[in-house]
Structure formats: C-alpha cells, structure tokens
C-alpha positions in Angstrom: -11.0 3.4 53.8 -10.3 1.0 50.9 -7.5 -1.6 51.3 -5.1 -1.8 48.3 -2.3 -4.3 48.4 1.1 -3.0 47.4 4.3 -4.8 46.5 7.7 -3.0 46.7 11.2 -3.8 47.7 12.3 -1.6 50.6 15.9 -2.9 50.2 16.0 -1.3 46.7 15.0 2.1 48.0 11.5 2.0 46.4 9.4 4.7 47.9 6.0 3.8 49.3 3.3 6.2 48.1 1.9 8.3 50.9 -0.7 11.1 51.3 0.7 14.5 52.0 -2.0 15.0 54.6 -5.4 13.7 55.8 -7.2 15.9 53.2 -5.2 14.7 50.2 -7.2 12.6 47.7 -4.2 11.0 46.2 -0.7 9.7 46.9 2.5 10.8 45.3 4.3 8.3 43.1 8.1 8.4 42.9 10.5 7.5 40.1 12.5 4.3 40.6 15.7 4.9 38.8 18.5 3.2 40.8 20.9 3.3 37.8 20.8 7.0 37.1 18.6 9.7 35.7 16.2 10.1 32.8 16.4 13.2 30.7 13.2 14.5 29.1 14.0 16.6 26.0 11.5 19.2 25.0 8.4 17.8 23.2 9.3 14.2 24.1 7.8 11.6 26.5 9.3 8.6 28.4 7.9 5.8 30.4 9.1 6.2 34.0 9.2 3.2 36.4 8.0 3.4 40.0 9.1 0.0 41.3 5.6 -0.6 42.6 3.0 -3.2 41.9 -0.5 -3.1 43.3 -3.6 -5.3 43.8 -6.7 -3.0 43.5 -10.1 -4.3 44.6 -12.5 -5.2 41.8 -14.8 -2.2 41.0 -12.0 0.3 41.5 -9.1 1.8 39.5 -6.0 3.9 40.2 -6.0 7.1 38.2 -2.5 8.4 37.4 -2.5 12.2 37.3 0.0 15.0 36.9 1.5 16.8 39.9 0.4 20.4 39.7 3.8 21.8 40.7 5.6 19.9 37.9 3.0 21.1 35.4 3.1 24.7 36.5 6.8 25.1 37.1 8.3 22.8 34.5 5.5 22.0 31.9 5.8 18.3 32.8 2.6 16.3 32.7 1.2 12.7 32.5 0.7 12.2 28.8 -2.4 10.0 28.9 -3.9 11.9 31.8 -5.5 10.4 33.7 -3.8 7.1 33.2 -5.7 4.1 34.4 -4.4 1.1 36.4 -7.1 -1.5 36.2 -8.0 -3.8 39.1 -6.9 -6.8 36.9 -3.4 -5.4 36.3 -0.5 -6.9 38.3 2.6 -5.5 36.6 4.8 -2.6 37.6 3.2 0.9 37.7 4.9 3.1 35.1 4.0 6.7 34.3 4.2 8.3 30.8 5.7 11.7 31.4 5.7 14.4 28.7 7.8 17.5 28.6 5.8 20.3 27.0 8.4 22.9 27.9 11.3 24.4 25.9 14.1 23.1 28.1 15.3 19.7 29.1 14.0 18.2 32.4 15.9 15.7 34.6 14.1 13.0 36.4 16.1 11.5 39.3 15.6 8.5 41.6 12.8 9.0 44.1 11.6 12.2 42.5 7.8 12.7 42.9 6.6 12.3 39.3 2.8 11.9 39.5 -0.1 11.2 41.9 -2.4 8.2 42.1 -6.1 8.5 43.1 -8.2 5.5 43.8 -11.7 5.8 42.2 -14.8 3.6 41.8 -15.5 2.2 38.3 -19.0 2.5 36.9 -19.6 -0.3 34.4 -21.8 0.4 31.3 -24.7 -1.8 30.4 -25.2 -1.1 26.7 -28.8 -1.2 25.5 -29.6 -1.3 21.8 -32.6 0.8 21.0 -34.2 2.1 17.8 -33.7 5.6 16.4 -37.3 6.5 17.3 -36.7 5.4 20.9 -33.5 7.4 20.9 -35.2 10.5 19.6 -37.6 10.3 22.6 -34.5 10.7 24.9 -33.7 14.2 23.4 -32.4 17.0 25.6 -32.4 20.8 25.1 -28.8 20.5 24.0 -29.3 17.8 21.5 -26.3 16.9 19.4 -24.6 20.3 19.8 -21.0 19.9 21.0 -17.6 21.6 21.0 -18.7 25.0 22.3 -22.3 24.9 21.3 -23.4 25.6 24.9 -21.4 28.9 25.0 -18.4 30.0 26.9 
C-alpha cells in the first residue's frame, strides 16, 4: 500500500476520501460547499472544491475520474477525464464537473462528485532518430488510425 499524505480540516466538515470496499481501486471525492450549493446548468461546467490537499509520492499521480452513477443517471462527468493531480502539486484538489444532460443538476456539500485513483507515472525518454531508423520500426498497422483497424 502506498502512503499519500492528506490535509483537511475536520472541524469544517471536510470529508476524508475512503474506499467503498477492499476491492475498490479508487476513493470517492466529496464536494466541499459549506456556504451552499452549486447549480450546473445543461451544457455547462464548474470547478468544484473538495477541501483536500495531498502530498503524493514522486513517481505517482492521482487520476480524477467520473463516478459511474452520476454519469449514467444524471449525465454528469469530469470534463478533463481523467484529470491529473501531479506529485508536485500542493494546492486544493478541485474537480471540473460537466453537465451533459438536458436538466439542471444541484451539487450540495459533501456530495460524492468524483473518484481518485493513485497510479504510477511512466516518464518518457525521448530519442531523436532519423526517418530511416524510424521506418525500420514499422508495424503492420503503420500510420493507420481513427478506425483503420476495424470495428
């Protein structure tokens, strides 16, 4: 298990993210809206605070993902899914929620709005090679994309 430090103010009713069960890969994030609610109109997005700050070990990230129930039942998703919280970031975690539905959606304090999954980060070591060297790395697929491999 990986240790991630978290800062929150229990006196301000900030909810600590917890796993639903031992098999869950992520933790639920809750909205921190002590002064009221946020209304998401159709086809709009808003930045929702969580009241949490974290210190993630180097070599890892937190991926912020939609909650499947909000997506299925209300057409609410994380706009930049998955959002990334880098190990160097120390500010408050906030979630960009988007309403893809036709009706308004109300976000209230402590509502579960997203999930966070800790994942390892693979760094890229770029290598500049010639076009001839690149051509030697060809695959059966080649440069075909956007449906070229079939349905």
